[in-house]
N, C-alpha and C positions, 0 to 999 in steps of 0.2 A: 628348362626354366633356369635362369641365372639367379644368383644369390639375392640381387636387388628385388627381382620380381617375387621370389620366395618370401623375402622379408616383408614386402608390401602385403602379401597374402596373409602372413601372420598378423600384421597390424590391422588388417581389415577384420579378421576373426576376433581380435581383441578390442575392436571398436576404437582403435587409435587413428581416427580419420585424419587429424591434422598431421600427425607424424607420417602417415602414408603419403599424403599429398605433398609433403615438404621434404621427403627423404632425399631426393636427388640434390636439391639445393643445399641441404644440410651436409651431405657427403662432399659436395663441391667445396663448401666453406671449410670443412674439416681438412681437406687436402691442401687448400691454399694457406691456411693458418697453422697447419701442422699441430692441431690441438690433440690432446690426449684422448684415449678412449672414454675416460670418465667424464671429461668436459663435453665431449660429443653427446654422450648419453644424457648428461645433465641438461644441455641446451634443448635436446629433442623433447624430453619429458616436461621441461619448463614451458615450452611452446604448446604442448598438448594440454597441459593444465590450464594455461591462460585461455586457450581456445574453449575448453569445456566450461570454464567459469563464465566466460562471456556469453556462451550459448544458454547456460542456465539462467543468467541474469535476464537475457532477452525473453526466455520463457516465463519467468516470474513477472516481468513487466507486462507481458501480454495477458497473463492470467489475472493480474491486478485489476484490469478493466478501468483504468483511470480515464475520465472523460476528456482530460487535457493534461499536459505536463507543465507543471510549475515548479520552480526551484526556490530554495530559501534566499538565494542571492537576488531573485527577482522581486521578493517581497519588499514593499515600501515601508520600512520601519520609521521613516521620518513622517509619513502621512499617518500611519497607524501606530500611535504611541502607547496603546494599552498593553502591548507585549514587546519585550525587548529582544534584541539579537542575543544577548547573554542568556536569557531564559530559554530561547530556542536552541542555542548551541548546547546547553546542558541536557537537552532532550535527545541530541543526536548520538549519544553513546548507546542509546536504545536499551539501557538497563531497565527502564520501565516496562518494555516488552518482555524481557526476561522474567520480570516479576508479575506479569499479567495485570499491570496497572492500566488505567484508562486516561485519556485526555479528552476534555470537553471544551468546545469553543462555543460560547453563547454571544449573541449580539444581533443587531438588525442586519438586513441585507446589504451587501456591498462593502463590508468592513474587512474582508480578507479571510473569513472562516474557511471557505472551501479551498482557497489558495494555500493556506497554511496546512490544512489536512492532507492535501495532495502532495505538497512539498515534503512533508515529514514522511508520508507513505513512500514517496519516491526514494528518499534516503534509506528507508528500511529495506526496500527491494534491493538496492545496491549493496547493502550489508548482508544479504543472504536470507532475509525473512520473507515468508509467504504472506502476501498482502492481498486483500480483496476490498474493492471500493464499490459501494452501491448507494444510490440515493433512496430516501425513504419511500417514495412512491413506487419505484421499481422493486424495492424489497417487498412491499406488501403484495404486489402482483405475483412475485415468485413464491412467497409463502402460501398464498391462497391456491396456487396452481401446482404446488409441489407434488401432490398425489396423482395428478393427471398429465402433467407436462414433463417430458424428459429434459427439456431445456431448463425449466425451473428447478427440477430435482437436482440437476447437475450444478446449478448455481448455488443452491442451498448447501449441497455437499461441499462445494469449494469454500464457502464461507466457514463451514464447520472445520475444515482442514487448515484454515489460515492461522498464522501467528498474530496477525493484526487485521481487524475488520473496521473499515471506515464507513460509517453511516452518515450520509450527508442530508441536510435540509429537513430535519425533523421539525415539524411545526407549520409548514406552508399549507398543508391540507389536513383537516381533521380526519381521524380514522374511526372506524366503527368499533364496537365492543369486541366483535369477532376478530378483527384485525389486531386490536390491542392484546387479545389473548395469544394470538400467533406470535406477536412481537415479544411478549413476555416469555413464551416458550423458547424462542431463539436466544434471548438475552440470558435466560437461565442456563441454557446449554453451553453458552460461551463463557459464563461466569467463572473466573479464575482458571479458565482453560486457554483463553486468548485475550489479547488487549483490544480495546475499542478506541477509536477516535470518533467522537460524535459532534456534529455541528447542528445548532438549532437557533432559530430566530426568536424562540420563546424561552422565557425564564422557567425554571422548574416549577414555580408557583402556578404557571399556566398550563402545565402538562395534563392535569386532571381533566380540565375542560377539553383539551385537545384529544384525549383518548377516551373520554366519555365514561370513565370508571375510576373513581378515586382509589379504590382498593388495589386494582391492577396497577395503576400508576405508581402508587407507593411501593409496591413490590418491584416494579421495574427500576424506579429511581434508587431503591435500596441497593440493588445489584450494580447499577451503573456508577453511582456516586461513591460506592465503597472502593477504596484504593484508587482514587482518581485525583487528577489535578484539573481545576476549572479555571478557564481564562475567559473573562468578560471583555469582549472587544466592543469598543464604543466609537462614536464619531460619525462623520459624514460617510456617505457611500462613495467609495473610490471610483466606481463606474460612472456615477453621475457627475462627479467632479471632473473626471477625465473627459466625459462627453462635453461638459460645459466649456472646458478649456479649448477643445477642438472647435466648438461653435464660435468661440470668440476670435479665432484666428482669421 
């Protein structure tokens, strides 16, 4: 076994897969440029670190479970004037996640609530945070099946291990008192342990009817609204406006 093969074996044992796969090219570049030993080592380790960071981001992105990928740059701030680019940019330092603060987007369907929640979640993933996305209907199914379904148990476990949990579309379908209790237990467990982004087409004043129990609703809202920033998005539905513009062509 020559030194290169032996070195690749060490790299495999140390899980330095990028360095192992790129060792020959790195050695060739070092010979051509006559770089120092320290520069050679620096370049090799920098490449390894970049590779590992990229793989970790890919894993976090997969685990987030976004239904689609939307970015801040794709958001139409001209059409949706209830929130400004400056406001959003101030959120992208993610200090609110560090403090376990919540973001709440309220408004009718089609005004950009889900787009904004995914876009902010996407930025959080890129900055190294563990993010989980779930819509309310899916969440209720997982909470009810947690005791009997390994898939649901894994989903809830992932939610609990996240730095940021995005709960989308609260209010489209009323929930039972049992479901409200399960939701309260989840919110209580996440309270001041993780940040939430919540989107809802219902104002808080309508949540008691939605959840069928004013006492539970008050307890849920007390935990959600504490340490939160609320954005009321208004206006026409972007999807309907976009559809109408296509039909007029």
